[in-house]
C-alpha positions in Angstrom: -14.2 101.1 -27.6 -16.6 103.5 -25.7 -19.6 101.2 -23.6 -23.0 102.3 -25.5 -25.0 99.2 -24.2 -27.4 99.6 -20.9 -28.4 96.9 -18.7 -32.0 96.5 -19.8 -30.2 96.1 -23.7 -27.9 93.7 -22.4 -30.1 91.7 -20.7 -32.3 91.3 -23.7 -29.6 90.0 -25.8 -28.4 87.6 -23.2 -31.7 86.2 -23.0 -32.5 86.0 -26.8 -29.0 84.2 -27.1 -30.3 81.6 -24.5 -33.6 81.2 -26.3 -31.6 80.6 -29.8 -29.4 78.2 -28.5 -32.2 76.3 -26.6 -34.3 76.4 -30.0 -31.0 75.3 -32.0 -29.9 72.3 -29.5 -33.6 70.8 -28.9 -33.8 70.8 -32.3 -36.5 73.1 -32.9 -35.4 75.1 -35.3 -32.9 73.4 -37.6 -30.7 73.5 -41.0 -29.2 77.0 -42.3 -32.0 79.1 -40.1 -30.7 77.3 -36.9 -27.2 78.2 -37.5 -28.0 81.6 -38.3 -29.8 82.0 -35.2 -26.8 80.3 -33.1 -24.7 82.7 -34.9 -27.0 85.5 -34.0 -27.5 84.3 -30.4 -23.5 84.2 -30.1 -22.7 87.9 -31.8 -25.6 88.8 -29.1 -23.7 87.1 -25.9 -20.1 88.8 -27.3 -21.8 92.3 -27.7 -23.9 92.0 -24.4 -20.2 91.0 -22.7 -18.4 93.7 -23.6 -21.4 96.4 -23.4 -20.5 97.7 -26.9 -22.4 97.0 -30.3 -20.9 98.1 -33.2 -23.9 99.3 -35.5 -25.3 101.4 -32.5 -22.3 104.5 -33.5 -23.4 104.3 -36.9 -27.0 104.7 -36.4 -26.4 107.4 -33.4 -27.9 104.6 -30.5 -26.6 104.8 -27.3 -28.4 103.2 -24.2 -25.9 103.6 -21.8 -26.9 105.8 -19.4 -24.7 109.2 -18.6 -22.4 108.9 -16.1 -23.0 111.2 -12.8 -20.1 113.7 -12.2 
């Protein structure tokens, strides 16, 4: 797996994952929607930790900056 996520993209995903967790655990969002947000936050956190989003190659996105030679 090649990295396809830049630092800004990773930071946004980590912040969203934290926000979703806070909303769920403070019971601001409950029920099915809360569980969906929690799972989505987990996916965001995982993809940001490995710097790879499996959907990006399918739609042709790469936010990782080019490496200097």
